[in-house]
C-alpha positions in Angstrom: 0.0 0.0 0.0 2.9 2.3 -0.7 0.9 4.6 -3.0 -1.9 4.9 -0.4 0.6 5.7 2.3 2.3 8.4 0.1 -1.0 10.0 -0.6 -1.9 10.1 3.1 1.5 11.6 3.9 1.0 14.3 1.3 -2.4 15.1 2.7 -0.9 15.2 6.2 1.7 17.7 5.1 -0.9 19.9 3.7 -2.9 20.0 6.9 0.1 20.9 9.1 0.1 24.2 10.9 3.6 25.5 11.8 4.2 27.4 15.0 7.5 29.0 15.9 6.5 30.3 19.3 7.5 27.1 21.1 4.0 25.6 21.2 3.1 22.3 19.7 2.9 22.0 15.9 -0.8 21.0 15.2 -1.3 18.2 12.7 -4.3 16.2 11.4 -3.2 12.6 11.4 -5.4 10.5 9.0 -6.5 7.2 10.6 -5.9 4.0 8.7 -8.3 1.1 8.7 -6.0 -1.0 10.8 -4.5 0.1 14.2 -0.7 -0.2 14.7 0.8 -0.2 18.2 4.2 0.2 19.8 5.9 -3.2 20.2 7.4 -2.6 23.6 7.7 -4.8 26.7 5.4 -3.7 29.6 7.6 -5.0 32.4 9.3 -1.6 32.5 7.9 2.0 32.3 8.2 3.8 28.9 8.3 7.5 27.8 7.8 8.1 24.1 8.3 11.4 22.2 6.2 11.5 19.0 7.8 14.1 16.7 8.2 15.2 13.1 11.7 15.9 11.7 10.5 19.1 10.0 9.0 20.5 13.3 11.2 23.4 14.6 10.1 22.9 18.2 11.0 19.2 18.0 14.5 20.1 16.8 15.0 22.5 19.7 13.5 20.1 22.2 15.8 17.2 21.2 18.7 17.9 23.6 16.3 18.8 26.4 14.6 15.4 26.0 17.9 13.6 26.1 18.9 15.5 29.3 15.5 14.5 30.9 16.0 10.9 29.9 19.6 10.8 31.2 18.6 12.3 34.6 15.5 10.2 35.1 17.4 7.0 34.4 20.2 8.0 36.7 17.8 8.8 39.5 15.4 5.9 39.3 16.0 3.3 42.1 13.5 0.5 41.3 11.2 0.4 38.3 13.3 0.8 35.2 12.2 3.4 32.6 13.1 3.5 28.9 12.9 6.6 26.7 12.0 6.5 23.0 11.4 8.8 20.0 9.0 8.0 17.1 8.9 9.9 13.9 5.3 10.4 12.8 6.5 11.0 9.2 7.7 7.4 9.1 5.4 5.7 11.6 2.3 7.7 10.9 0.0 4.7 11.4 1.2 4.4 15.0 0.8 8.1 15.6 -2.7 7.8 14.2 -3.6 4.9 16.6 -2.6 7.1 19.6 -4.4 10.1 18.2 -1.3 12.3 18.2 -2.5 15.8 17.1 0.6 17.9 17.6 4.4 17.8 17.9 6.1 17.1 20.0 3.7 14.9 22.1 5.2 13.1 25.0 3.3 10.0 26.2 4.1 7.7 29.2 3.1 4.2 30.0 3.5 2.9 33.6 4.9 -0.6 34.2 2.3 -3.1 33.2 0.2 -0.8 31.1 -1.1 -2.0 27.7 0.2 -0.4 24.6 -3.2 -1.0 23.0 -4.3 2.2 24.9 -2.8 5.6 24.5 -0.4 6.6 27.2 -0.5 9.5 29.6 0.2 12.8 27.8 3.0 14.3 29.8 3.6 17.7 28.2 0.0 18.9 27.9 -0.3 21.2 30.9 3.3 21.9 32.0 6.8 21.5 30.8 8.1 18.0 31.2 10.9 17.4 33.8 12.3 14.3 35.6 10.1 14.8 38.7 7.0 15.0 36.6 7.9 11.8 34.8 8.4 10.1 38.2 5.1 11.3 39.6 3.1 10.3 36.5 4.7 6.9 36.0 5.0 6.1 39.7 8.8 5.9 39.7 10.9 6.2 42.9 13.4 8.9 41.9 16.3 9.7 44.2 16.7 13.4 45.1 19.7 15.5 44.1 20.9 18.7 45.5 19.9 21.8 43.5 20.5 25.5 43.9 17.9 27.6 45.7 17.1 30.7 43.7 15.8 34.0 45.0 12.3 35.1 43.9 11.2 38.7 43.5 7.8 39.8 44.7 5.9 42.9 43.7 4.2 43.3 47.0 4.9 42.3 50.6 1.6 40.5 50.6 2.8 38.2 47.8 6.0 37.5 49.7 4.2 36.6 52.9 1.8 34.3 51.0 4.7 32.5 49.4 6.5 32.0 52.7 3.3 30.7 54.3 2.9 28.2 51.4 6.5 27.1 51.8 6.1 26.7 55.6 3.0 24.5 55.0 5.0 22.3 52.6 7.7 21.8 55.3 5.1 20.9 57.9 3.4 18.4 55.6 6.8 16.8 54.6 7.7 16.4 58.3 4.3 14.9 59.2 4.5 12.5 56.2 8.0 11.3 57.0 7.2 10.7 60.7 4.0 8.8 59.7 6.1 6.5 57.5 8.3 5.5 60.3 5.4 5.0 62.7 3.2 3.1 60.1 1.2 0.2 61.6 0.9 -2.7 61.2 4.6 -3.1 60.8 5.6 -6.7 61.8 8.8 -8.8 61.5 7.1 -10.7 58.7 6.5 -7.4 56.8 10.2 -6.5 57.1 11.5 -9.9 56.1 9.0 -10.1 53.2 10.1 -6.7 51.9 13.8 -7.6 52.4 13.3 -10.8 50.4 11.6 -9.0 47.5 14.3 -6.3 47.3 17.0 -8.9 47.3 15.3 -10.9 44.5 14.7 -7.7 42.5 18.3 -6.5 42.9 19.9 -9.7 41.6 17.3 -10.2 38.9 17.8 -6.8 37.4 21.6 -6.4 37.9 23.3 -9.8 37.8 23.5 -9.9 34.0 23.7 -6.1 33.5 27.3 -6.5 32.1 28.6 -9.6 30.5 32.1 -10.8 29.5 33.0 -11.3 25.8 31.9 -14.9 25.9 28.5 -13.9 27.3 29.0 -15.0 31.0 28.3 -12.9 34.1 31.0 -10.5 35.1 33.4 -12.2 37.6 33.5 -9.3 40.1 29.7 -9.1 40.1 29.4 -12.8 40.6 31.9 -12.8 43.5 30.1 -9.9 45.1 26.9 -12.0 45.0 28.6 -15.1 46.3 30.0 -13.2 49.3 26.6 -11.7 50.0 24.9 -15.1 49.8 27.4 -16.5 52.3 26.7 -13.5 54.6 23.0 -14.2 54.3 23.6 -17.8 55.3 25.3 -17.1 58.6 23.9 -13.7 59.6 20.1 -14.2 59.2 17.7 -16.0 61.4 17.9 -19.8 61.0 14.1 -19.9 60.8 13.9 -17.6 57.8 12.5 -19.6 54.9 14.4 -17.5 52.3 17.7 -18.5 53.9 16.9 -22.2 54.0 15.4 -22.3 50.5 16.1 -19.6 48.0 19.6 -18.6 49.2 20.7 -22.3 49.3 19.4 -22.8 45.8 21.3 -19.8 44.5 24.5 -20.8 46.2 24.3 -24.2 44.5 23.4 -22.8 41.2 26.2 -20.3 41.1 28.8 -22.9 42.2 27.6 -25.2 39.3 27.2 -22.4 36.8 23.5 -23.5 36.4 22.4 -19.9 36.0 23.5 -18.5 32.7 20.8 -16.0 31.9 18.3 -13.7 33.5 15.5 -16.1 32.4 17.2 -18.9 34.4 17.5 -16.7 37.4 13.9 -15.6 37.2 12.8 -19.3 37.0 14.7 -20.0 40.3 12.9 -17.1 42.0 9.5 -17.9 40.6 10.0 -21.6 41.6 10.7 -20.7 45.2 7.6 -18.4 45.3 5.4 -21.0 43.7 6.7 -23.7 46.2 5.9 -21.4 49.1 2.4 -20.7 47.8 1.7 -24.5 47.0 2.1 -25.1 50.7 -1.2 -23.2 51.3 0.6 -20.6 53.4 -1.5 -17.7 54.6 1.7 -15.6 55.1 3.6 -13.8 52.3 6.8 -15.1 50.7 9.8 -14.4 52.8 8.1 -14.5 56.2 10.2 -15.3 59.2 7.7 -16.1 62.0 4.9 -18.6 61.2 3.1 -17.7 64.5 2.9 -14.0 63.8 -0.2 -12.5 62.1 -0.7 -8.8 61.2 -4.0 -8.7 63.0 -6.6 -11.0 64.5 -8.9 -10.2 61.6 -6.3 -11.2 59.0 -5.6 -14.5 60.9 -9.3 -15.3 61.2 -10.6 -14.3 57.8 -7.5 -13.9 55.7 -7.1 -12.9 52.0 -7.9 -15.2 49.1 -5.3 -17.5 47.6 -5.3 -15.3 44.4 -4.7 -12.2 46.4 -1.9 -13.8 48.4 -0.2 -14.9 45.2 -0.3 -11.3 43.9 1.0 -9.9 47.2 3.9 -12.4 47.2 5.4 -10.2 44.5 4.5 -6.8 46.0 6.2 -4.8 48.8 3.9 -4.4 51.8 2.3 -1.0 52.7 4.7 -0.7 55.6 7.4 0.0 53.0 5.5 1.5 50.1 2.9 3.6 52.0 0.7 3.2 48.9 3.5 4.4 46.6 4.6 1.0 45.1 7.9 2.3 43.5 9.3 3.1 47.0 9.4 -0.5 48.2 12.8 -1.5 46.7 15.1 0.9 48.7 13.0 0.4 51.9 13.3 -3.4 51.6 17.0 -3.2 50.8 17.7 -1.2 54.0 15.7 -3.7 56.0 17.9 -6.5 54.6 21.1 -4.6 55.5 19.9 -3.9 59.1 18.9 -7.6 59.5 22.4 -8.6 58.4 24.2 -6.2 60.8 22.1 -7.3 63.7 22.6 -11.0 62.9 26.3 -10.6 62.4 26.6 -9.1 65.9 25.3 -12.3 67.6 28.0 -14.6 68.9 26.2 -17.8 68.1 25.9 -16.6 64.5 29.6 -15.7 64.4 30.4 -19.2 65.6 28.2 -20.7 63.0 29.8 -18.6 60.2 33.3 -19.2 61.5 32.7 -23.0 61.4 31.3 -22.7 57.9 34.6 -21.1 56.8 33.4 -17.5 56.3 34.9 -14.2 57.4 32.7 -12.9 60.2 34.4 -9.7 61.3 32.5 -6.4 61.3 34.8 -4.9 58.7 34.3 -7.8 56.3 30.5 -7.6 56.7 30.6 -3.9 55.9 32.8 -4.6 52.9 30.4 -7.3 51.7 27.4 -4.9 51.9 29.5 -2.2 50.2 30.3 -4.5 47.2 26.7 -5.6 46.9 25.6 -1.9 46.7 28.2 -1.3 44.0 27.0 -4.1 41.7 23.3 -4.6 42.6 21.9 -1.2 43.7 20.2 0.0 40.5 19.8 3.6 41.5 22.9 5.3 40.1 22.6 8.4 42.4 22.0 6.3 45.5 24.9 4.0 44.7 27.3 6.8 44.0 26.5 8.5 47.4 26.9 5.3 49.3 30.2 4.4 47.7 31.7 7.8 48.1 30.7 7.8 51.8 32.1 4.3 52.4 35.3 4.7 50.4 36.1 7.9 52.3 35.7 6.2 55.7 32.3 7.7 56.2 31.2 7.9 59.9 34.7 6.8 60.8 34.1 3.1 59.9 37.8 2.6 59.1 38.5 3.0 62.8 35.3 1.8 64.4 34.8 -1.5 62.5 37.4 -4.1 63.5 39.0 -6.7 61.1 39.6 -9.2 63.8 37.0 -11.6 65.3 35.9 -10.9 68.9 33.4 -13.6 69.6 31.7 -13.6 73.0 33.1 -10.2 74.1 30.9 -7.8 75.9 32.7 -4.6 75.1 30.1 -3.4 72.6 32.4 -3.9 69.6 30.0 -6.5 68.0 27.2 -3.9 68.2 29.3 -1.2 66.5 28.5 -2.3 63.0 24.7 -2.1 63.6 25.1 1.4 65.1 27.3 2.5 62.2 24.8 1.4 59.6 22.0 3.0 61.5 23.9 6.3 61.5 24.5 6.0 57.8 20.8 5.3 57.1 19.7 8.3 59.2 22.3 10.5 57.4 20.8 9.4 54.1 17.3 10.2 55.4 18.4 13.7 56.4 20.1 14.3 53.1 17.1 13.2 51.1 14.8 15.4 53.2 17.1 18.4 52.6 17.3 17.7 48.8 13.5 17.3 48.6 13.2 20.7 50.3 15.7 22.3 47.9 13.7 21.0 44.9 10.8 23.0 46.3 13.1 26.0 46.4 13.3 26.2 50.2 15.7 25.3 53.0 14.9 22.3 55.1 13.5 22.9 58.6 14.7 21.5 61.8 11.3 19.8 62.2 11.8 18.0 58.9 15.3 16.8 59.9 14.1 15.4 63.2 11.1 13.7 61.5 13.6 12.0 59.1 15.4 10.3 62.0 14.6 6.7 62.8 13.3 5.8 65.3 11.2 8.8 66.0 11.1 10.1 69.6 7.6 8.6 69.9 8.9 5.1 69.0 11.9 5.2 71.3 12.0 8.2 73.7 15.1 6.8 75.5 17.2 6.5 72.4 17.7 10.3 72.1 19.6 12.3 74.7 18.7 15.8 73.6 15.8 17.7 72.1 17.3 18.2 68.7 18.0 14.4 68.3 21.7 14.9 67.6 22.9 12.7 70.5 21.9 9.2 71.3 22.5 6.3 73.6 24.2 3.5 71.7 23.0 0.7 74.0 19.4 1.8 73.9 19.5 2.3 70.1 21.0 -1.2 69.6 18.4 -2.7 71.8 15.6 -1.0 69.8 17.2 -2.1 66.5 17.6 -5.7 67.7 14.0 -5.8 68.8 12.8 -4.1 65.5 14.7 -6.2 63.0 15.3 -9.6 64.8 12.5 -12.0 65.7 12.6 -13.1 69.3 12.2 -16.6 70.8 12.7 -18.4 67.5 14.7 -21.7 68.1 17.7 -22.3 65.9 17.6 -25.2 63.4 19.2 -28.6 64.0 21.8 -27.8 61.2 22.6 -24.5 62.9 23.2 -26.3 66.3 25.2 -29.1 64.8 27.6 -26.8 62.9 28.2 -24.8 66.1 29.0 -28.0 68.0 31.5 -29.1 65.2 29.9 -32.6 65.1 27.3 -33.3 62.4 24.0 -34.5 63.9 24.9 -33.4 67.4 23.3 -30.2 68.8 25.5 -27.8 70.7 24.7 -26.6 74.2 24.8 -22.9 73.9 25.7 -21.2 77.2 23.2 -18.4 77.7 25.6 -16.7 80.1 28.1 -16.2 77.4 25.7 -15.4 74.6 23.2 -12.6 75.2 20.2 -12.5 73.0 18.0 -9.4 73.5 14.6 -11.0 73.9 13.1 -8.5 76.3 10.6 -6.5 74.2 10.6 -2.7 74.2 7.3 -1.0 75.2 6.6 -0.3 71.5 6.7 -4.0 70.5 4.7 -7.1 71.6 5.8 -10.7 72.1 4.1 -13.6 70.4 2.3 -14.6 73.5 0.8 -11.2 73.9 -0.3 -11.3 70.3 -2.0 -14.7 70.9 -3.8 -13.3 74.0 -5.0 -10.2 72.2 -6.2 -12.3 69.2 -8.1 -14.6 71.6 -9.7 -11.7 73.4 -10.6 -10.0 70.1 -12.2 -13.2 68.7 -14.2 -13.7 71.9 -15.4 -10.1 71.7 -16.4 -10.6 68.0 -18.4 -13.7 68.9 -20.1 -12.0 71.8 -20.9 -9.0 69.7 -22.4 -11.2 67.0 -24.6 -13.0 69.5 -25.7 -9.7 70.9 -26.5 -8.4 67.4 -28.6 -11.6 66.6 -30.5 -11.3 69.9 -31.2 -7.6 69.4 -32.4 -8.3 65.8 -34.8 -11.0 67.1 -36.1 -8.7 69.8 -36.8 -6.0 67.3 -38.7 -8.4 65.1 -40.8 -9.7 68.0 -41.7 -6.1 69.0 -42.6 -5.2 65.4 -44.8 -8.4 65.2 -46.6 -7.5 68.4 -47.1 -3.9 67.2 -48.5 -5.1 63.8 -50.7 -7.7 65.4 -52.1 -5.1 67.9 -52.9 -2.7 65.1 -54.7 -5.5 63.1 -56.8 -6.5 66.1 -57.7 -2.9 66.8 -58.6 -2.3 63.2 -60.7 -5.5 63.1 -62.5 -4.6 66.3 -63.5 -1.1 64.9 -64.8 -2.7 61.7 -67.0 -5.1 63.6 -68.4 -2.3 65.8 -69.3 -0.3 62.7 -71.2 -3.3 61.2 -73.0 -3.9 64.4 -74.2 -0.3 64.7 
């Protein structure tokens, strides 16, 4: 149909209206009888510029579009996003399908969207920029420092109104951040599920990011993953099903070179998720405590199997706060905190040592650092972390020892957990500051304090002054231990036998030498208290139901008597009338 296409192109060129004022160039795209769509994968987000080579504004916009694409891809931390440009002179049928009526038109499709439908028009009401792309496509973009510029106001009233608006933004930002930290429900199972998802997402998207000339995974990247898997084996709870299943499978597969492509890796992940769901579990993939339920209602009623299967692959609301793209970094920080807490426990150090691993605080920190370098997909986040670490950030070169100090009570084992906590809070404060700068204002002290974890409400004894710039290490570690490490879970037989040094024989762990912080903080509850509360709640529900049924029956009986009395009275009056 070349002649037909040429004729439509000629007619299209006749209908074009050129504008040199920077606005869109209007065009009347003639529709064909058959729709043509973009052939793109929907497992990532996409931004597409529809342009015409002859359009002056498209020519000027080219370099701006490239800068937007470069910054957005650099700042994205979880959901990948791809940028494209489509010439409507060449692919006019596609432009017709999406009803492009001007150039340039920028459309966006969120991850999972169908390309049979037109995307979100991104340059219709305001100029496109990376933060707009992130908002429209639900991307988690890392903040970057920007210069604050001075505004000029014609009147004092305008200046005061602007300052009031900026103060309101600061207050809302502080309130939002504090609510994220204090979100409930927020259980151990939530944290471990989110950590499992982020770990799987990181290796799935980054393991085959760069390949050698013969098509194999990069040796340094593979070694970083092997070290991290070894760390997960000895520094996570023995009861964590991810450690006993998925991590073991990955270790074996990497040793035998059984994983040679992203597809093979995804099949290992999907297989573990399917195996978990086939066991009729009512807890999400990656859970750590089978006795822990989010609420008595969830344990009593529970979501459907279909919903659970979907939620297995989604970060929980305690991480996303209804913004799905934010789950990855949250889950990854959870995993890092779990590892630093686990690596501080003497019984885990003994286990790792007997397994032939390096278990010093310095080596653990190095292992996390290398994982960030090769598996943290957010370029901005990765660069900040590596610069901090490689320059002995927070004095880790002095604080974190290279030797093994198993069983000591001088606090050296806890230093790594405190160091990572300081790093995390420093990141929180920097992100809060950069977010304020992007709104052209300075960050407030209220915002900085709201970014600190835990909040004063969660752990009032952790902080030693009003500005939350000084803290008590012992109290902070106790809080972190209780927050990230499940209490009262018995070690596995393999764990005990490795510690004893004799296969099949369980070790007698001296509780006087090994301190495990099982005493819950006021902000947390033990499993027994959970069970008691659940039993009381169920009892109250049953009693309430019985009361409601009884009340309903009583109302029916009263109504029946009332109706019967009116009928008798009516009948009596009718008879008296006949008689008279």
